[in-house]
mmCIF file of the C-alpha atoms, coordinates in Angstrom:
data_MODEL
# 
_entry.id   MODEL 
# 
loop_
_atom_site.group_PDB 
_atom_site.id 
_atom_site.type_symbol 
_atom_site.label_atom_id 
_atom_site.label_alt_id 
_atom_site.label_comp_id 
_atom_site.label_asym_id 
_atom_site.label_entity_id 
_atom_site.label_seq_id 
_atom_site.pdbx_PDB_ins_code 
_atom_site.Cartn_x 
_atom_site.Cartn_y 
_atom_site.Cartn_z 
_atom_site.occupancy 
_atom_site.B_iso_or_equiv 
_atom_site.pdbx_formal_charge 
_atom_site.auth_seq_id 
_atom_site.auth_comp_id 
_atom_site.auth_asym_id 
_atom_site.auth_atom_id 
_atom_site.pdbx_PDB_model_num 
ATOM 1   C CA . MET A 1 1   ? 39.360 134.506 29.366 1.00 0.00 ? 1   MET A CA 1 
ATOM 2   C CA . PRO A 1 2   ? 40.802 131.918 26.992 1.00 0.00 ? 2   PRO A CA 1 
ATOM 3   C CA . ILE A 1 3   ? 43.533 134.109 25.421 1.00 0.00 ? 3   ILE A CA 1 
ATOM 4   C CA . ARG A 1 4   ? 45.620 136.100 27.881 1.00 0.00 ? 4   ARG A CA 1 
ATOM 5   C CA . ARG A 1 5   ? 49.038 137.441 28.646 1.00 0.00 ? 5   ARG A CA 1 
ATOM 6   C CA . ASP A 1 6   ? 50.864 135.959 31.623 1.00 0.00 ? 6   ASP A CA 1 
ATOM 7   C CA . GLU A 1 7   ? 53.077 137.813 34.087 1.00 0.00 ? 7   GLU A CA 1 
ATOM 8   C CA . SER A 1 8   ? 56.168 137.247 31.918 1.00 0.00 ? 8   SER A CA 1 
ATOM 9   C CA . GLY A 1 9   ? 54.471 138.853 28.900 1.00 0.00 ? 9   GLY A CA 1 
ATOM 10  C CA . ARG A 1 10  ? 53.882 135.624 26.919 1.00 0.00 ? 10  ARG A CA 1 
ATOM 11  C CA . TRP A 1 11  ? 50.531 135.128 25.176 1.00 0.00 ? 11  TRP A CA 1 
ATOM 12  C CA . ARG A 1 12  ? 48.832 131.887 26.192 1.00 0.00 ? 12  ARG A CA 1 
ATOM 13  C CA . TYR A 1 13  ? 45.553 130.137 25.574 1.00 0.00 ? 13  TYR A CA 1 
ATOM 14  C CA . ARG A 1 14  ? 43.469 128.000 27.916 1.00 0.00 ? 14  ARG A CA 1 
ATOM 15  C CA . LYS A 1 15  ? 39.990 126.689 27.309 1.00 0.00 ? 15  LYS A CA 1 
ATOM 16  C CA . VAL A 1 16  ? 37.627 123.822 28.148 1.00 0.00 ? 16  VAL A CA 1 
ATOM 17  C CA . VAL A 1 17  ? 36.314 122.202 24.968 1.00 0.00 ? 17  VAL A CA 1 
ATOM 18  C CA . CYS A 1 18  ? 33.152 120.077 24.907 1.00 0.00 ? 18  CYS A CA 1 
ATOM 19  C CA . LEU A 1 19  ? 33.572 117.294 22.339 1.00 0.00 ? 19  LEU A CA 1 
ATOM 20  C CA . PRO A 1 20  ? 30.694 115.820 20.283 1.00 0.00 ? 20  PRO A CA 1 
ATOM 21  C CA . ASP A 1 21  ? 30.597 112.699 22.498 1.00 0.00 ? 21  ASP A CA 1 
ATOM 22  C CA . GLY A 1 22  ? 29.899 114.891 25.542 1.00 0.00 ? 22  GLY A CA 1 
ATOM 23  C CA . THR A 1 23  ? 33.320 114.691 27.189 1.00 0.00 ? 23  THR A CA 1 
ATOM 24  C CA . LYS A 1 24  ? 35.150 117.826 28.189 1.00 0.00 ? 24  LYS A CA 1 
ATOM 25  C CA . ARG A 1 25  ? 38.859 118.408 27.647 1.00 0.00 ? 25  ARG A CA 1 
ATOM 26  C CA . ARG A 1 26  ? 40.964 121.286 28.926 1.00 0.00 ? 26  ARG A CA 1 
ATOM 27  C CA . ILE A 1 27  ? 43.425 122.596 26.359 1.00 0.00 ? 27  ILE A CA 1 
ATOM 28  C CA . PHE A 1 28  ? 46.223 125.062 26.937 1.00 0.00 ? 28  PHE A CA 1 
ATOM 29  C CA . GLY A 1 29  ? 49.429 126.179 25.320 1.00 0.00 ? 29  GLY A CA 1 
ATOM 30  C CA . THR A 1 30  ? 51.789 128.894 24.194 1.00 0.00 ? 30  THR A CA 1 
ATOM 31  C CA . PRO A 1 31  ? 52.192 129.864 20.529 1.00 0.00 ? 31  PRO A CA 1 
ATOM 32  C CA . ALA A 1 32  ? 55.558 129.876 18.778 1.00 0.00 ? 32  ALA A CA 1 
ATOM 33  C CA . ILE A 1 33  ? 55.149 133.587 17.967 1.00 0.00 ? 33  ILE A CA 1 
ATOM 34  C CA . ASN A 1 34  ? 54.453 135.835 20.953 1.00 0.00 ? 34  ASN A CA 1 
ATOM 35  C CA . LYS A 1 35  ? 51.415 137.641 19.497 1.00 0.00 ? 35  LYS A CA 1 
ATOM 36  C CA . ARG A 1 36  ? 47.730 137.547 20.356 1.00 0.00 ? 36  ARG A CA 1 
ATOM 37  C CA . TRP A 1 37  ? 46.715 136.435 16.865 1.00 0.00 ? 37  TRP A CA 1 
ATOM 38  C CA . ALA A 1 38  ? 49.223 133.560 17.060 1.00 0.00 ? 38  ALA A CA 1 
ATOM 39  C CA . ALA A 1 39  ? 47.675 132.394 20.339 1.00 0.00 ? 39  ALA A CA 1 
ATOM 40  C CA . GLU A 1 40  ? 44.215 132.471 18.714 1.00 0.00 ? 40  GLU A CA 1 
ATOM 41  C CA . LYS A 1 41  ? 45.475 130.435 15.739 1.00 0.00 ? 41  LYS A CA 1 
ATOM 42  C CA . ALA A 1 42  ? 47.223 127.924 18.037 1.00 0.00 ? 42  ALA A CA 1 
ATOM 43  C CA . GLU A 1 43  ? 44.017 127.514 20.060 1.00 0.00 ? 43  GLU A CA 1 
ATOM 44  C CA . GLU A 1 44  ? 41.991 126.912 16.876 1.00 0.00 ? 44  GLU A CA 1 
ATOM 45  C CA . ALA A 1 45  ? 44.534 124.339 15.658 1.00 0.00 ? 45  ALA A CA 1 
ATOM 46  C CA . HIS A 1 46  ? 44.443 122.546 19.020 1.00 0.00 ? 46  HIS A CA 1 
ATOM 47  C CA . ILE A 1 47  ? 40.635 122.346 18.919 1.00 0.00 ? 47  ILE A CA 1 
ATOM 48  C CA . ARG A 1 48  ? 40.781 121.055 15.333 1.00 0.00 ? 48  ARG A CA 1 
ATOM 49  C CA . ARG A 1 49  ? 43.230 118.293 16.382 1.00 0.00 ? 49  ARG A CA 1 
ATOM 50  C CA . LEU A 1 50  ? 40.903 117.252 19.221 1.00 0.00 ? 50  LEU A CA 1 
ATOM 51  C CA . LEU A 1 51  ? 37.907 117.080 16.901 1.00 0.00 ? 51  LEU A CA 1 
ATOM 52  C CA . GLU A 1 52  ? 39.857 115.012 14.358 1.00 0.00 ? 52  GLU A CA 1 
ATOM 53  C CA . GLU A 1 53  ? 40.928 112.573 17.079 1.00 0.00 ? 53  GLU A CA 1 
ATOM 54  C CA . ASP A 1 54  ? 37.324 112.314 18.261 1.00 0.00 ? 54  ASP A CA 1 
ATOM 55  C CA . ALA A 1 55  ? 36.067 111.716 14.700 1.00 0.00 ? 55  ALA A CA 1 
ATOM 56  C CA . ASN A 1 56  ? 38.716 109.044 14.052 1.00 0.00 ? 56  ASN A CA 1 
ATOM 57  C CA . PRO A 1 57  ? 38.918 106.890 17.197 1.00 0.00 ? 57  PRO A CA 1 
ATOM 58  C CA . LYS A 1 58  ? 41.435 104.526 15.568 1.00 0.00 ? 58  LYS A CA 1 
ATOM 59  C CA . LEU A 1 59  ? 44.105 107.211 15.805 1.00 0.00 ? 59  LEU A CA 1 
ATOM 60  C CA . SER A 1 60  ? 43.430 108.083 19.441 1.00 0.00 ? 60  SER A CA 1 
ATOM 61  C CA . ASN A 1 61  ? 43.145 104.461 20.615 1.00 0.00 ? 61  ASN A CA 1 
ATOM 62  C CA . LEU A 1 62  ? 46.421 103.181 19.216 1.00 0.00 ? 62  LEU A CA 1 
ATOM 63  C CA . ARG A 1 63  ? 48.373 101.656 22.063 1.00 0.00 ? 63  ARG A CA 1 
ATOM 64  C CA . LYS A 1 64  ? 52.068 102.149 22.327 1.00 0.00 ? 64  LYS A CA 1 
ATOM 65  C CA . GLU A 1 65  ? 54.258 99.237  23.208 1.00 0.00 ? 65  GLU A CA 1 
ATOM 66  C CA . MET A 1 66  ? 54.038 98.996  26.954 1.00 0.00 ? 66  MET A CA 1 
ATOM 67  C CA . PRO A 1 67  ? 56.485 96.925  29.009 1.00 0.00 ? 67  PRO A CA 1 
ATOM 68  C CA . THR A 1 68  ? 55.333 94.487  31.637 1.00 0.00 ? 68  THR A CA 1 
ATOM 69  C CA . PHE A 1 69  ? 55.952 95.255  35.281 1.00 0.00 ? 69  PHE A CA 1 
ATOM 70  C CA . GLU A 1 70  ? 58.750 92.665  35.348 1.00 0.00 ? 70  GLU A CA 1 
ATOM 71  C CA . GLU A 1 71  ? 60.503 94.167  32.290 1.00 0.00 ? 71  GLU A CA 1 
ATOM 72  C CA . TRP A 1 72  ? 60.238 97.653  33.768 1.00 0.00 ? 72  TRP A CA 1 
ATOM 73  C CA . PHE A 1 73  ? 61.383 96.635  37.244 1.00 0.00 ? 73  PHE A CA 1 
ATOM 74  C CA . LEU A 1 74  ? 64.381 94.565  36.177 1.00 0.00 ? 74  LEU A CA 1 
ATOM 75  C CA . GLY A 1 75  ? 65.291 96.948  33.351 1.00 0.00 ? 75  GLY A CA 1 
ATOM 76  C CA . ARG A 1 76  ? 64.558 100.625 33.702 1.00 0.00 ? 76  ARG A CA 1 
ATOM 77  C CA . TYR A 1 77  ? 63.903 100.794 37.449 1.00 0.00 ? 77  TYR A CA 1 
ATOM 78  C CA . MET A 1 78  ? 67.074 98.929  38.394 1.00 0.00 ? 78  MET A CA 1 
ATOM 79  C CA . LYS A 1 79  ? 69.241 100.872 35.934 1.00 0.00 ? 79  LYS A CA 1 
ATOM 80  C CA . GLU A 1 80  ? 67.821 104.382 36.205 1.00 0.00 ? 80  GLU A CA 1 
ATOM 81  C CA . TRP A 1 81  ? 66.879 104.407 39.848 1.00 0.00 ? 81  TRP A CA 1 
ATOM 82  C CA . CYS A 1 82  ? 68.867 101.900 41.884 1.00 0.00 ? 82  CYS A CA 1 
ATOM 83  C CA . GLU A 1 83  ? 72.160 102.083 39.996 1.00 0.00 ? 83  GLU A CA 1 
ATOM 84  C CA . ALA A 1 84  ? 71.896 105.791 39.151 1.00 0.00 ? 84  ALA A CA 1 
ATOM 85  C CA . GLN A 1 85  ? 71.192 106.611 42.802 1.00 0.00 ? 85  GLN A CA 1 
ATOM 86  C CA . GLN A 1 86  ? 74.174 104.438 43.737 1.00 0.00 ? 86  GLN A CA 1 
ATOM 87  C CA . ASN A 1 87  ? 72.238 102.207 46.102 1.00 0.00 ? 87  ASN A CA 1 
ATOM 88  C CA . LYS A 1 88  ? 74.429 99.919  48.160 1.00 0.00 ? 88  LYS A CA 1 
ATOM 89  C CA . PRO A 1 89  ? 74.727 96.329  46.905 1.00 0.00 ? 89  PRO A CA 1 
ATOM 90  C CA . ALA A 1 90  ? 72.760 95.032  49.894 1.00 0.00 ? 90  ALA A CA 1 
ATOM 91  C CA . THR A 1 91  ? 69.900 97.438  49.122 1.00 0.00 ? 91  THR A CA 1 
ATOM 92  C CA . VAL A 1 92  ? 69.818 96.343  45.470 1.00 0.00 ? 92  VAL A CA 1 
ATOM 93  C CA . ALA A 1 93  ? 69.820 92.686  46.561 1.00 0.00 ? 93  ALA A CA 1 
ATOM 94  C CA . GLU A 1 94  ? 66.961 93.390  48.976 1.00 0.00 ? 94  GLU A CA 1 
ATOM 95  C CA . LYS A 1 95  ? 64.890 95.068  46.246 1.00 0.00 ? 95  LYS A CA 1 
ATOM 96  C CA . ARG A 1 96  ? 65.485 92.141  43.884 1.00 0.00 ? 96  ARG A CA 1 
ATOM 97  C CA . SER A 1 97  ? 64.480 89.721  46.639 1.00 0.00 ? 97  SER A CA 1 
ATOM 98  C CA . ILE A 1 98  ? 61.251 91.614  47.398 1.00 0.00 ? 98  ILE A CA 1 
ATOM 99  C CA . PHE A 1 99  ? 60.420 91.596  43.700 1.00 0.00 ? 99  PHE A CA 1 
ATOM 100 C CA . ALA A 1 100 ? 61.163 87.878  43.315 1.00 0.00 ? 100 ALA A CA 1 
ATOM 101 C CA . HIS A 1 101 ? 59.240 86.764  46.403 1.00 0.00 ? 101 HIS A CA 1 
ATOM 102 C CA . HIS A 1 102 ? 56.318 89.204  46.592 1.00 0.00 ? 102 HIS A CA 1 
ATOM 103 C CA . LEU A 1 103 ? 55.773 91.143  43.375 1.00 0.00 ? 103 LEU A CA 1 
ATOM 104 C CA . ARG A 1 104 ? 56.684 88.891  40.440 1.00 0.00 ? 104 ARG A CA 1 
ATOM 105 C CA . GLY A 1 105 ? 53.797 86.473  40.853 1.00 0.00 ? 105 GLY A CA 1 
ATOM 106 C CA . PHE A 1 106 ? 51.221 89.193  41.504 1.00 0.00 ? 106 PHE A CA 1 
ATOM 107 C CA . LEU A 1 107 ? 52.321 91.930  39.055 1.00 0.00 ? 107 LEU A CA 1 
ATOM 108 C CA . GLY A 1 108 ? 55.103 90.533  36.877 1.00 0.00 ? 108 GLY A CA 1 
ATOM 109 C CA . ALA A 1 109 ? 53.120 89.697  33.735 1.00 0.00 ? 109 ALA A CA 1 
ATOM 110 C CA . ARG A 1 110 ? 50.855 92.787  33.858 1.00 0.00 ? 110 ARG A CA 1 
ATOM 111 C CA . ARG A 1 111 ? 51.474 95.658  31.472 1.00 0.00 ? 111 ARG A CA 1 
ATOM 112 C CA . LEU A 1 112 ? 52.187 98.976  33.175 1.00 0.00 ? 112 LEU A CA 1 
ATOM 113 C CA . ASP A 1 113 ? 49.159 100.706 31.662 1.00 0.00 ? 113 ASP A CA 1 
ATOM 114 C CA . GLU A 1 114 ? 46.906 98.017  33.171 1.00 0.00 ? 114 GLU A CA 1 
ATOM 115 C CA . LEU A 1 115 ? 47.979 98.844  36.720 1.00 0.00 ? 115 LEU A CA 1 
ATOM 116 C CA . THR A 1 116 ? 45.745 101.367 38.462 1.00 0.00 ? 116 THR A CA 1 
ATOM 117 C CA . SER A 1 117 ? 45.001 102.104 42.093 1.00 0.00 ? 117 SER A CA 1 
ATOM 118 C CA . GLY A 1 118 ? 41.554 100.516 41.740 1.00 0.00 ? 118 GLY A CA 1 
ATOM 119 C CA . TRP A 1 119 ? 43.120 97.260  40.600 1.00 0.00 ? 119 TRP A CA 1 
ATOM 120 C CA . PHE A 1 120 ? 44.748 96.703  43.988 1.00 0.00 ? 120 PHE A CA 1 
ATOM 121 C CA . ARG A 1 121 ? 41.527 96.936  46.032 1.00 0.00 ? 121 ARG A CA 1 
ATOM 122 C CA . ASP A 1 122 ? 40.462 93.330  45.454 1.00 0.00 ? 122 ASP A CA 1 
# 
């Protein structure tokens, strides 16, 4: 049943939509107004957005700016993980050394969205 009420009493929608190109996408959500008709309208709007994206592939294929592995590792990873977790200085130095000696040459210039598990099997 695509429109239903959950155990907390909120109306929700969930449905698998088959797009014109043959792909299937699961959509789900909760409307802003907690009424059945609002869930039906939200589901219709979600399907309409999917069909518009499918009809205009330029909008769906726009790539966001993606950092390289090196930028991410030396920037966000070191700041948000190592420093935020208050790693000891020796641990931070060890991580930097592993990156410099083993990872930089292999992954450094790759964008993060290019890295997948299948890429490492070579």
